[in-house]
Phi, psi and omega in degrees: 000345177063220183292337180293342179300323180298316181292328180293329183263001182089002179270171179290167181245012179293141179307137184300328179292320178293316179301315179300315181298318181295319180296313182298315181295322178297316179297318179296321178299317179297315179296323178299318178299317180303315183288329174296318177299321178297321178297316178297318180300319179297324177295320178297315178302320182294319181295326183271359186289335184049042176067013175292118185304320182294318180291322178297318179297320179297317180297318180295322180296316179297317181298315181297316180298320181294319180296316178299316179298320180295321178297318179298318180298315180297320179293321179296320179297316180295318181295317179298315179299319181296315182295316181294321178296322178294319179298317180295321181295322183282318188265350179097164183288165177298154179296157181293162178083173179050258185298313181299322181295320179298323179289332183281333183287142183223167171282135186245152179104174180284147176293129176299141180288147176058036181217162177230153181288133176298148185306130173063014182281000179247017179235159179055038178282140179272349179197160174304136188228137180283138177291134180226153175268136180228158178279342180202136179293143178238183179265011187282350181053062185244029183057045182278143176238143183237140184296142177298165174304143181072011172237157182221149181281111177225128179053043176061030174212155180272113183243154179307134183293119182278352187271144183222167170284128186265159176080172183289156176300148180277123182302143176059031180220162182233138178294135176297149187302128173065015183276004175252014180239161179056039178281144178269348179196164173300132190230134179287143175288135181229147177265127182232161180284329175206152183292146175240182180265014186279351182051062185242029182057044182276143176238146172237150181295144177293165175302134181093357179234160181218149181284111175236115182054043176065026176227135177281109181247156179307144180303336181278359176264007184294284172207156178302334182300342181305325190262029177289147163275144187271178182284146181297148175260179186295346175291339184272135178301131181053044189303331182295342179285334195252071183269163183304321183291348178248016176115342178062200180227168175296162184298333181305324175055038181052051179065034175251188176287166179307135180299142176295128180096351180285140181296138174204160178241185181279136175235154179239125175289133182279127184209175183302324184296337176245027181052044179051056181055038175064025173261345186061027183239100182281345185270317192256327186297133183248287181215162180242129175276111186290345180276339179244343185074010178279133171264126181260141179274167165289173177292146184278156171055039178056031176087008176293138179276148183217167176287165176299324182296314178299314183298324186263012179059047180242150175293136178294150173302146179089359176269161179303328182281341182215070186291154178104189180239158175244084185237345184212160177305131178092353176297128183301325185289357176281351179290168175255108172263109189292140174278141177252341174231160183045060183291159179232168175065215187296320184290344176286345180285341180121176183302136178100336179270141178203168175284135184293151171286162179303316184292333181290330180291308178297331176295320177297320178296314178304320184282351175110036182298330180299323181273359188227333178271139174288149177050044186285338184273058175217155179272133186235143177291142163255170180278352193271134181277149174278119189294330183280335180220100188288355173274004177244154172224163184274142177224154190219145167268112177293347180281325189234352183081000178303122185233123185213162177252144182222158179297139187298328176287352176296160181246128177221173181292163181227130167222162193233170174233151177236119180253335176058018180075015185239032180297136174280335178210130182277104183260034182289144165280151187266176182285147181296147173264181188292346176291337185274135179302133181051044189303332182295341179286335195252069182270164184302321183293347177249016176115342179061201180226169175295163184298333181305324175055038183050056178063031176252187176291157177308134174307132187300332183254016177278145178298138172209149175268187178268136179234153177238126176285133181279125183210174182302324183297335177245025181052043179052056180055038176063025174261343185060028182240096184284345184273318191255327186297131185248293183207153180248128174277109186291343180277342178242347185069009178278133172264127181258142180272168165288173177292148185276157170057038178063022180089008177292140179275147183217167176286165176300324181297314178298315184297324186263012179059048180241150175293136179295148174301145179089358176273163179303327181282340182220068195276340189298130179274192180228201181294138180066019180082357180274130181285139179048064183243353184208160178303130178092354176297128182301325185288358177280352179288171175250111171260109188292141174276140177254342176228159182049052184295157179232168175065216187296321185288346176285346182281347178122174183301137178099335180271141179203168176284135185291151170286160177304314183295329179292322177296315180299319179294322178299319178296314178304320184280353173110037183299329180300324181273355188231339175277148164279147177050045186286339184271055177219142178290131181231147179288144162255170181277354193270131180276145175287120187294330181270354182205089190290352174284351181244154174229161183281135169245159183221149176248103187295350181276326188240348185085002179300127182221123180210186177228156179206172183308135181294340180277356177286154179261121173227170177293162181228129167225160193232169173236152178246119177222094186298000000 
């Protein structure tokens, strides 16, 4: 019966050789897609590897296997085509009618303007078919044409789409991809949590912003709880004592993973797939902080330590370009005379790279640099000068937020930032004022100075956020506390108190409403009989008082001792210009993960952050977060 046998049994009548070819080609196509997906998957593994050798090796293995598989598929396709062509040549072409007729039939007429043919609508035609314009492609295979993007079917022709997204752009948000094209009617712009395929003029908040009451607000406007330090991990001595609700620990977590509950933001590992975070630098780019848009480098010179002058591309003291010594406050040679040839440090990496400002480092720590920067547990130079002693500059541990000033000829590690002119927030330190010795030397472009400005006004060009003074008109920043409320940081929503107890200094235990070591409620002693005197001493914990409260919690509901990260953020936002009595060391609630006998203190005037024995007396100020 030949080919008619198929029709007699209800099967198709296509020549078996054509059917075989179609089946083989379809299978090869499916396998080709599989191997392309594997190649993409290997790229994703590589981007997420963060330079982990095992993960990088896994990504390379998948990529190599996929490439080999793809080559095999291409060779199989070529071999199959060759064999089928030989069979047809030897056995002759398929019989006339049916399949041949379908191949002979075509779409007829002129191509409609500004339109494209619907997928596969010009194959397997049973008769010559006229080209038609449709509002939507169907499965009827009728030589259908659909209008191109930004065109719409009107009066049987594709005309420019007159419909648009209505109303003003939504601030701090981005239109979802292609959601302003192919609209069926004028459509209002809407803010959504994530883009959909509905093409509804949807917008999503930019990186660093979040939808609050249908407005994209800074991530720091979410709630004050964002900036908590997290609970200690098992690397910390007696880690179960140091939970988030009692102040937590620094991010370093005694060389452990990031503490659970610690604030962090999104970071991107720099790799080939993102053009090394758009620096085009495969050697130096490390990771990108998505909240600031800063790309951070790996440590320079394979981790070799250098002076501040080398790091900041300045001539060393004692050279012809910068004669003299930098040994005391006011020494002229402490200035930065920039090199224009044979550059050093960050500026030697090329345009866009520079030494970070002091404020950029604690912001990176707040955002989670310990979990994202390579070699983070080292002290690194910032570009910023210490205003009180110009022979010193600020340096920071990205692992713990420890911020201290050191003499500029000292040698420390160097890492850099690349902003490329796309900073989401300018966290620069400002130029020195007249209170600073040789203040004209210490301009913002050379690193500026800390906000303290040697007990002067805030540097005019230093970054600062918006603050609200607490007064009767705003119900004392909505605390209803006319005695303690001082000022509100509008970027975090935290209300800060004045110093407690008329500025009297107290222990960390008093400040954090904890029983003092050596009391019946907290009896365990320490080395040599001294309570809370060494890392791991049980009495260094905080056992909260429920009656006769002390410190911040004695002020009433909502008041508490600030976390370390909250103090650092307050300094970045301008606490020196907005706190009363800001030039005093104050306790934070956060315990030092590597030495549990110590807790972090902060100086809101300069950003100075370190830790000391919890039994030491320092000032106390509080935050209100209802």
